[in-house]
PARO-887447 format. One record per residue (C-alpha): x negated, y negated, z. Coordinates in pm, whole numbers, plus 50000, padded with zeros to 5 digits. Each point is the difference from the previous one (the first is absolute). Layout:
BEGIN
XYZ
...
//
This chain:
BEGIN
250213602978835
496415011049951
499394971549756
501444974750243
497865013750280
496894999049777
500704963949900
500454990450366
496665016050087
498304981449713
501544967150107
498855005350358
496535010049878
499794968849782
500954978250295
497395016650222
497314996649735
500954963649948
499654993950373
496615017050001
498844978549709
501114968650182
498235011250318
496835006149800
500284965649841
500554983750340
497085019250149
497784990049709
501004963450043
499245000850373
496735017949937
498864972649762
500634974950276
497815020050238
497025002749765
498474966550096
500325004950380
498715035549960
496904988949811
499394972150250
500235024350294
497745024549817
497394972749950
500094990650370
499795036550105
497155006749756
498074970150138
500575011650357
498845035649927
496984988449798
498934975750272
500545026550268
497605023249815
497564971749930
499934987550362
500205033550179
497864998950311
499534962349992
500894979650310
503474985049972
500975023549714
503694999750096
500174962049991
498194999449665
502385025349842
503074981550127
498634966649880
499145014849658
503595011949952
501324965750105
497464983349770
501275021249711
503564989450088
498904963650004
498295003449661
503165015149849
502044970650125
497534974249869
500275016449658
503785000250017
500314963450102
496974978249935
498745012749664
503314991549832
499064963249995
497115006449761
501965017049722
503564987650058
499724969049774
498725021349710
502835025250048
502684973450046
498924982849679
499955033249806
496274997149928
499575033650175
502345029250057
500555011650355
498045032149942
497134982049829
499844974150278
499905026550273
497215019649832
498014968449923
500324987250357
499135033950152
496805002549794
498814964750073
501065000550367
497965031550054
497054985949804
500064967550197
500175017950332
497175024349925
497704976649805
500394967450189
501975009450311
499354986250347
496565009050125
500084985850352
503114992850205
500114983650339
501255024950256
502864977750101
501384985649679
498774965049915
499104991050359
503624999550112
499295013350349
496934999850221
498045032649976
498764997250354
503534997150135
500885034549868
497105016450176
500555037450037
499635019749673
503145020650066
502044968150036
498504985949681
500795031949806
503564999150131
500374963449900
498685006049647
502195030849956
503064980650116
499144970949769
499565022849698
503225019150065
502034968550069
498874982549681
500735031249794
503495003450149
500764963249937
498875001549635
502095031349956
503084982050133
499304969649780
499725022249693
503305016750088
501844966450003
498184988049687
497844973050160
496394995749882
498004991150312
496364992950073
498185031450109
497234978250140
502494981850223
501455033550103
496595012350116
499324966750170
503295001950188
499345036050098
496524992250134
501314969650187
502885019050161
497875029650101
497314976450133
502514981050211
501405032450139
496475012350076
498324968550133
502564972150040
501004968249816
496694982350045
498085027349820
501414985949674
498144973049806
502984977049943
497984977449770
499625028849754
503695007950036
500914963649928
498075001849674
501785032049904
503374984350083
499124970049781
499455023849708
503695009550014
500704965349859
496784993149809
499975032249794
503464999549840
500104962249957
496624998949825
500915029849784
503364985249907
498674965249921
497155012849780
502265024249811
502624972849947
497314976049879
498785023949732
503565008049893
500714962849968
496934996749779
501055029349779
503514986449962
498934964749915
497025008349775
501205031849827
503635010750052
501714966549941
497864990649702
501445000249649
496905018449868
499705027150267
497495022549826
497604971349928
500284988850362
499405035750119
496845002949790
498704968650169
500915007050363
500395037550054
496245007249956
499274973750266
502555015550237
498555034749944
496494986250060
501144983650326
501455033450108
496785018649909
497794974850181
502325000750302
499955037650023
496225001249961
499684975550290
502695018750195
498185033349966
496674983850083
501544983850309
502115028750129
499545032449812
496245002049945
498744982650312
499255034150154
497665008949711
498144967449948
499984967550196
500564969149785
499804963450099
502674974849905
497854988249710
499525035549874
503725006550009
500664967349811
497475009649731
501635034249958
503434984049969
498874973649749
498055024949789
502975023649988
502274970849906
497854990849698
499645035849876
503715007150046
500954967649824
498145010349687
501385035450008
503544988050071
499984976449700
499275029449770
502635021450176
502744973549991
499354990249637
500275036349889
503045007550214
501884968949886
499585006049627
503435001449839
501844993450326
503354982449987
500204965950165
502025012250299
499505007250368
500365037549959
496834999449790
498064981050266
500595027050257
497965025449805
496874978750047
500125004450379
500505037950019
496345010849985
498814973650251
502695012050239
498845036149978
496404989450066
501074978250294
501945029050156
496905021949979
497694973650150
502414991150280
500295036950088
496215004150007
499554969950229
502875011450222
498485034650039
496644984650086
501434977850272
503115015650149
498755035550038
498474987550326
503534994350131
500625037249977
496645013450112
498424972150206
501685010150328
499435036749910
496294993649949
499864981750332
501595029850174
497635024649831
496894980950101
501224992250353
500905036350063
496695011749857
497884975950206
502254999450306
499784962250004
501444968949834
497564986449741
499874965249847
500335011149637
501115031749829
498615015149681
502765018049813
499025036049908
500615010249640
502555026750095
502034973350181
499904978449684
501295029749800
503035002850227
500814963349946
499354999949625
502005030849911
502724993050257
500674965749852
500185014249646
502285028750104
502314976650190
500244977949693
500885029149771
502565014550241
501724969050135
498684970149807
502774995749739
502494986050254
497854969950090
498754996249642
503614995249887
500724976750289
497104976449931
499975003249622
503705000949916
502384992550285
498724967250150
500204981149672
499815008149631
496445001949869
498714999349644
496325003149899
499394962550027
501434997050350
498285032150111
496714986149865
500454969650224
500595022650302
496875020849934
497864969249936
501304983750319
499095030850204
496324997249900
499724962150018
501684997150339
497605024750162
497034981249854
501264965950118
500895013450344
496625017050036
498244967749898
501744981150282
499735029050246
503775004850024
501365034350098
502505011649739
501975031449917
499875014349647
503545013350047
501354966050101
498174983449710
501395023649736
503574999350128
499794962450062
498914995849638
503065019449883
502214977650214
498194969249868
500625010149640
503675006950071
500704967950189
498094979549742
502175014749723
503114989050186
498724964650042
498554996849649
503145012349828
502114974050176
497624970349995
497505001549712
500434972249742
497465017749775
502155031349992
503144979949935
498364981049712
498705032449850
503445016350015
501624969149845
497545001149710
500755036549946
503764994350003
499694972249744
497755021049778
502395029850007
502994977749926
498174985049702
499155034649867
503615011850034
501324968749832
497595004949709
501085036249965
503674990549995
499394973549732
498125025949792
502855024650050
497725025250167
500715020750308
497604991150275
498215028850164
498484977050263
500425014650346
502274982150243
498084974850207
499135012850341
499884970650239
497205014950206
498005020449750
496915003350217
502035015850282
502305022549794
498255006649669
501565029549821
503144999650219
503524989649896
501124964350060
501404997050352
501684973050200
498064972950179
501265013150335
498745035149923
496604986849886
499674980550324
500995030150208
497375021549832
497284974650059
500484997050374
497485016250229
501855027450186
500644983150334
500695032850178
496555013249909
498424966750090
501545000550348
499085036550063
496374995749894
499424967650190
501565015050313
497755030649969
496944977549965
500904980250311
500505030350222
497135021849871
497404990050261
502354998950303
501775032049893
496815020149951
498604985450323
503065011650195
499955034549838
496265003950060
500354989550364
502715026150049
497955027049830
496954991650212
501955002650325
501515032949881
496565014049916
498724989850343
502855018950163
499155031149796
496304999950099
//
């Protein structure tokens, strides 16, 4: 009886211990899920406490502390949503790992924000509403606070549903909505708003068309050539040089304009000079990389990996230089208005405000960025290094072309539009290209001739089975035509979600900001 009782106690003890182990595992799992929100809240609290100490005794200190915490929240959301566009193509094409991409982007985003970040920001973003209509400083501070909070909340919601949206449009919508609530409909400059609305169409269409054009060139001149490596040695250095010249012009136009002012001719000279230098360097690089390569598409992809890594770094630098103002511009306006007790025409951003934006964007990227990186880089359509290269090149060229013609564009819309353009072009090209069909027919005939010769010689052929769409599925088993087609389609569900989010960004943030402004007025 004693033995039976002892065994029963041991069995019960084992069950209890097993339950405790499972509880510990469950607790550990839940705790891991709370790490990111905990760090984000800690960053916001740290900013609030630091600013409270820094601004103690200053007029409007309470408003400045509250705005600083909201600005930190906004910066976190920009990092979680907007930065993904810069590194997603490199991650989706396997040129960079997720961890490497996040670290690279965080370093260059911070560098861009601190080295070449916005120096002067109009108090009411981009002249959207009339300064004089706002009048009283307290009303202006309330409007800017509402705009900042509304845009941050909207970007947070967009990130949660997996929709990359324009942070610039979010801020614009927030300022517009708060301005309308504060001073009425006619305080808005509707001409400026019409230009911003036009960019909803211009940005993604330009990005998609340019990316598709470069992919068409790569397919016709390199991929569907019988001598792929020879074609790559001729054309890849030129493509890399175009990318280098484009990024040099892009940085001169957007990223470095706060450091040095350059005329259109100066920017063109920088771009052309960079093109020539990069062309020479790329020829050496491509010739060395292509030595001993097999004449197949899988080999070609290796030539685009390094350019993709460089493009991700440069895009991140330029993004940090330009979009940090979205996070801290309204905050800087609040700080200066509260300090001077009056609405001023232009606001100089203090360095400590820039630090909040720079480090907030990087932290938001590290904590929440992977979700949108996977969405843009992997889930919309399948990317390889060549397609991702077209997306990155399109992002730089589209901004340059739009700036030349004075068109307002969104970097987010351009990058995502380029991904859509690549995906939709693949669908069309696969179904309609006579060049592709002729190339595949030649390959079939060549493989059949090789197999026939092997059979006549009595040898067993070790030639791999012909894959009807080698450039899309290199290294994968042969699959049915229906499955190949299904894989090539742009994910329509993602397309619908993203486009819908783009269309409602400005009105949604305007409505949220208007509501927040009225609530703040009630709490005064």
